[in-house]
C-alpha positions in Angstrom: 24.4 76.3 -54.1 24.7 75.1 -57.7 27.7 72.9 -57.1 25.9 71.3 -54.1 22.9 70.2 -56.2 25.3 68.9 -58.9 27.2 66.9 -56.3 24.1 65.5 -54.7 22.4 64.5 -58.0 25.7 62.8 -59.0 25.5 60.7 -55.9 22.0 59.2 -56.6 22.6 55.5 -56.7 19.9 54.7 -59.3 21.0 55.1 -63.0 17.8 56.9 -64.0 17.6 60.2 -62.2 14.1 61.5 -61.5 14.3 64.8 -59.7 11.1 66.6 -58.4 10.3 70.0 -56.9 7.7 70.1 -54.1 6.1 73.5 -54.2 4.1 73.2 -50.9 6.2 75.7 -48.8 5.3 78.5 -51.2 2.0 77.1 -52.5 0.0 80.0 -50.8 1.9 82.7 -52.6 0.2 84.5 -55.5 3.4 84.1 -57.6 3.8 80.4 -56.9 3.6 79.5 -60.5 6.4 82.0 -61.3 8.6 80.7 -58.4 8.2 77.1 -59.6 9.1 78.1 -63.2 12.2 79.9 -61.9 13.4 76.9 -59.9 12.9 74.5 -62.8 14.8 76.9 -65.2 17.6 77.2 -62.6 18.0 73.5 -62.4 18.0 73.1 -66.2 20.3 76.0 -67.0 22.7 76.0 -64.0 22.6 72.6 -62.3 22.3 70.9 -65.7 19.5 68.5 -64.7 15.8 68.5 -65.4 13.5 68.7 -62.4 9.8 68.1 -62.5 7.1 69.9 -60.5 5.3 67.8 -57.9 2.6 70.2 -57.1 0.7 70.0 -53.8 -0.4 73.5 -52.7 -3.4 72.8 -50.5 -4.4 69.5 -48.9 -8.1 70.6 -48.4 -8.6 71.6 -52.1 -6.8 68.7 -53.6 -8.9 65.8 -55.1 -8.2 62.3 -54.2 -6.5 61.7 -57.5 -4.3 64.8 -57.1 -3.2 63.6 -53.6 -2.5 60.2 -55.1 -0.5 61.7 -58.0 1.6 63.9 -55.6 2.5 60.9 -53.4 3.2 58.9 -56.6 5.6 61.5 -57.7 7.5 61.2 -54.5 7.5 57.4 -54.8 9.0 57.6 -58.3 11.6 60.3 -57.4 15.1 59.7 -56.3 16.0 63.4 -55.9 13.5 65.6 -53.9 14.0 69.3 -53.5 11.9 71.7 -51.5 12.9 75.2 -50.3 11.6 78.7 -49.6 8.3 79.6 -48.2 6.5 79.0 -44.9 7.4 76.0 -42.8 4.2 75.9 -40.8 2.1 76.2 -44.0 4.0 73.3 -45.6 3.8 71.1 -42.5 0.0 71.8 -42.2 -0.6 70.4 -45.6 1.9 67.5 -45.4 0.7 66.1 -42.2 -1.5 63.0 -42.5 -0.6 62.5 -46.1 2.2 60.0 -45.8 4.9 62.5 -46.8 7.1 61.7 -43.9 7.2 58.0 -44.5 8.0 58.6 -48.1 10.9 60.9 -47.4 12.4 58.3 -45.0 12.0 55.7 -47.6 14.1 57.8 -50.0 16.8 57.9 -47.4 16.8 54.2 -47.0 16.8 53.3 -50.7 19.7 55.4 -52.1 17.7 58.6 -53.0 18.4 62.2 -51.9 16.3 64.6 -49.9 17.6 68.2 -50.4 15.5 70.6 -48.3 16.6 74.2 -47.8 15.4 77.2 -45.8 11.6 76.8 -44.8 11.5 73.2 -46.0 14.6 72.3 -44.0 12.9 73.6 -40.8 10.2 70.9 -41.3 12.7 68.0 -41.1 13.2 68.3 -37.3 11.1 66.9 -34.5 10.2 70.5 -33.7 9.7 73.3 -36.2 10.1 77.0 -35.8 7.1 79.2 -36.7 9.3 82.0 -38.1 6.8 84.3 -39.7 4.3 83.9 -36.8 7.0 85.0 -34.3 9.0 87.4 -36.3 6.4 89.1 -38.4 3.1 88.6 -36.6 4.4 88.9 -33.1 3.3 85.5 -31.6 4.9 84.4 -28.4 7.9 82.1 -29.0 6.9 78.5 -29.4 7.5 75.4 -31.4 5.2 73.4 -33.7 5.4 69.7 -34.6 7.9 68.9 -37.3 8.1 65.8 -39.7 10.9 64.5 -37.4 12.5 62.8 -40.6 16.0 63.3 -39.1 15.1 61.1 -36.2 15.2 58.2 -38.6 19.0 58.7 -38.8 19.3 59.2 -35.1 19.1 63.0 -34.9 16.4 64.4 -32.7 16.6 68.0 -33.4 15.1 71.4 -34.3 16.6 72.7 -37.6 17.4 76.4 -37.6 18.6 77.7 -41.0 20.0 81.2 -41.4 21.7 80.7 -38.2 24.2 83.5 -38.7 21.8 86.0 -40.2 22.8 89.6 -40.0 19.9 91.4 -41.8 18.8 93.3 -38.7 21.8 95.6 -38.7 20.9 97.4 -35.4 19.1 94.4 -33.9 19.9 90.7 -33.5 18.5 88.5 -36.3 20.7 85.6 -35.8 19.1 82.1 -35.5 16.6 82.6 -38.3 15.5 86.1 -37.1 14.9 85.0 -33.5 17.9 86.7 -31.9 19.6 85.4 -28.7 16.9 86.2 -26.1 14.1 84.4 -27.9 16.4 81.6 -28.9 17.2 81.0 -25.2 13.4 81.0 -24.4 12.7 78.6 -27.3 15.6 76.3 -26.2 14.2 76.0 -22.7 11.0 74.6 -24.2 12.7 71.7 -25.9 12.9 68.2 -24.3 16.3 67.3 -23.0 17.0 64.8 -25.8 16.4 67.4 -28.6 19.2 69.5 -29.8 19.3 72.6 -32.1 21.0 72.0 -35.5 21.9 75.4 -36.8 23.0 75.9 -40.4 24.5 79.2 -41.6 23.5 81.0 -44.7 24.8 79.8 -48.0 26.0 76.7 -46.3 25.0 73.0 -46.7 25.0 70.2 -44.2 25.3 66.9 -46.2 24.5 63.8 -44.3 25.8 60.6 -46.1 24.1 57.6 -44.7 26.3 55.1 -46.6 29.5 56.6 -45.3 27.9 57.7 -41.9 29.5 61.1 -42.3 28.4 64.8 -42.3 30.1 67.3 -44.6 29.9 71.1 -44.3 30.1 72.9 -47.6 30.1 76.7 -48.0 31.4 79.8 -46.3 29.6 79.3 -43.0 29.3 76.5 -40.6 27.1 74.0 -38.9 26.4 74.3 -35.2 25.0 72.0 -32.6 23.5 73.7 -29.5 22.1 72.2 -26.4 21.2 74.3 -23.3 23.4 77.2 -24.4 26.5 75.1 -25.1 27.6 75.0 -28.8 29.9 72.9 -31.0 30.6 74.2 -34.5 32.1 72.7 -37.7 33.3 74.6 -40.8 34.5 73.2 -44.3 35.1 69.7 -42.9 33.7 66.2 -42.8 33.0 64.6 -39.4 31.3 61.5 -38.1 27.5 61.3 -38.2 27.6 59.9 -34.6 28.6 63.4 -33.5 25.1 64.6 -34.3 23.2 61.6 -33.1 21.5 61.4 -29.8 22.7 59.0 -27.1 20.4 56.2 -28.3 22.1 56.1 -31.7 20.5 55.9 -35.1 17.2 54.2 -35.7 15.9 53.5 -39.2 12.2 52.6 -39.1 10.7 50.7 -42.0 9.0 53.1 -44.5 5.5 52.2 -43.3 6.2 52.4 -39.6 5.3 56.1 -39.3 8.2 56.7 -37.2 6.6 55.4 -34.0 7.6 52.3 -32.2 8.6 49.5 -34.5 7.1 46.1 -33.8 6.0 43.1 -35.9 3.6 43.9 -38.6 0.4 41.8 -39.0 0.4 39.1 -41.7 -2.3 40.9 -43.6 -0.3 44.1 -43.7 2.7 42.1 -45.0 0.4 40.7 -47.7 -0.8 44.1 -48.8 2.8 45.4 -49.0 3.8 42.4 -51.0 1.0 42.9 -53.5 1.8 46.6 -53.5 5.4 45.8 -54.4 4.0 43.5 -57.1 1.9 46.2 -58.5 4.8 48.7 -58.7 6.8 46.1 -60.5 4.0 45.8 -63.0 3.9 49.6 -63.5 7.6 49.5 -64.2 7.0 46.9 -66.9 3.9 48.7 -68.2 2.0 45.4 -67.5 -1.7 46.3 -67.1 -2.8 42.7 -66.4 -0.2 42.4 -63.6 -1.3 45.7 -62.1 -5.0 44.8 -62.2 -4.2 41.4 -60.6 -2.2 43.1 -57.7 -5.0 45.5 -57.1 -7.7 42.8 -57.0 -5.6 40.6 -54.6 -5.0 43.6 -52.3 -8.8 44.3 -52.4 -9.3 40.7 -51.3 -6.9 41.0 -48.4 -8.6 44.2 -47.3 -12.1 42.6 -47.5 -10.9 39.8 -45.2 -9.4 42.3 -42.9 -12.6 44.3 -42.6 -14.0 41.9 -40.0 -10.9 42.4 -37.7 -11.8 44.8 -35.0 -8.2 45.8 -34.3 -5.4 47.1 -36.5 -7.2 50.2 -37.8 -3.9 52.0 -38.4 -2.5 49.1 -40.4 -5.7 48.8 -42.4 -5.3 52.5 -43.3 -1.8 51.8 -44.6 -3.2 48.9 -46.7 -5.9 51.2 -48.2 -3.2 53.7 -48.9 -1.3 51.1 -50.8 -4.4 50.2 -52.8 -5.2 53.8 -53.6 -1.7 54.4 -54.9 -2.0 51.5 -57.3 -5.3 52.7 -58.6 -3.7 56.1 -59.3 -0.9 54.4 -61.2 -3.4 52.4 -63.2 -5.2 55.6 -64.1 -1.8 57.1 -65.3 -1.3 54.0 -67.5 -4.9 54.3 -68.9 -4.3 57.9 -69.9 -1.0 56.9 -71.4 -2.6 54.1 -73.5 -0.4 51.4 -72.1 -1.6 48.7 -74.5 -4.7 47.6 -76.5 -7.7 45.9 -75.1 -7.9 48.2 -72.2 -11.6 47.6 -71.3 -11.2 43.9 -71.1 -8.2 44.3 -68.8 -9.8 46.9 -66.6 -13.2 45.2 -66.3 -12.5 43.0 -63.2 -11.1 46.0 -61.3 -13.8 48.5 -62.2 -16.5 45.9 -61.3 -14.9 45.6 -57.9 -14.8 49.4 -57.3 -18.4 49.8 -58.6 -19.4 47.0 -56.1 -17.8 48.9 -53.3 -19.5 52.0 -54.5 -22.9 50.3 -54.5 -22.4 49.0 -51.0 -21.5 52.5 -49.8 -24.6 53.9 -51.4 -26.9 51.3 -49.9 -25.4 52.0 -46.5 -25.8 55.7 -47.0 -22.1 56.4 -47.0 -22.6 58.8 -49.8 -19.4 60.8 -49.4 -17.4 57.6 -49.8 -19.6 56.5 -52.8 -18.9 59.9 -54.5 -15.3 59.7 -53.8 -15.1 56.3 -55.5 -16.9 57.7 -58.5 -14.6 60.7 -58.7 -11.5 58.5 -58.6 -12.9 56.3 -61.4 -13.8 59.4 -63.5 -10.3 61.0 -63.0 -8.7 57.6 -64.0 -10.6 57.7 -67.3 -13.7 55.6 -66.4 -17.2 57.2 -66.9 -19.8 55.8 -64.6 -23.5 56.0 -65.6 -26.4 55.2 -63.1 -29.5 54.1 -64.9 -32.9 52.6 -63.8 -31.6 49.2 -64.7 -28.2 49.4 -63.0 -24.9 51.0 -63.2 -22.7 51.0 -66.4 -19.3 52.3 -67.3 -17.2 53.2 -70.3 -13.7 54.5 -71.1 -13.6 58.2 -71.6 -12.1 59.4 -74.9 -9.1 61.7 -74.2 
């Protein structure tokens, strides 16, 4: 698939290409480091492009900073690749982390999401637990997918390796399911969900600008619904042929893919300051980033008295955490002189929040704030006379 990656990378609209490899699907494997190194070498030597590892192998063992850095890597990328491994493992650790929203944002802002094999299974509304069924012997069932393709009007279950023949004497088509199990699985899908089958060594390229789908490779792309199939090979056709009856719906990146209504004024404010902070990061402007973080904290403080809008508050906090992570990256990179003076207003606010959490016996939250500060290069010291801080020497 070398030529496919070369073509897709060339299509990225931004002049600066930032490609990342997400290792979550194979993050449980003992040779995960070796696999990541091989993929990075493949892109460098054959595709002719550098790709950086965005590692996220276990959501439960990742620190707050590591989660933030992983999401920041997605935010800053315009070419995102993920591939082999276990779809259910990847989905288990991606859920609840904001990965879906960020992938949709790439699609709406001229970036490229190139998912293959196990990772591709996760893009549908329903995902196939391949290993659990084929290797472990679980009864055929579906698990919840990221449903990223719904954002372009395709409610589906993605089945790669659609034409697999590895079984020889037994049917391993449809990603090792075979026809009898596929029929059973198909009967479990809602009426508005189709099966999108992609043959081996074949790419299904969806171009949102041109509203087209192109099939590359020796195989084909098949749409199946209730046993009826339509297939395309080595051709380009209209995206509308894959879309459900209601047509495409592109939610805003923060909508979470649910119903899209009007956002609250405070959520709009936090997003605006989040955008301002990201602009400051691009300019390497520490003062501007600190100002954006402090303004966001003020908005969230005012918001705390509102009994409703918990989901939107969580989105605002996520924006704030991302900016704190980016600030930590700038600190470690030595963005400019006089760092302590520039950081002091922000650190004081975070220490104030930590103090309130300790007084209210929310010790887990207090420890998390201290951990974030430490990993961003700020050492906190509790003394009988109060709490002090200093910049760590790195």
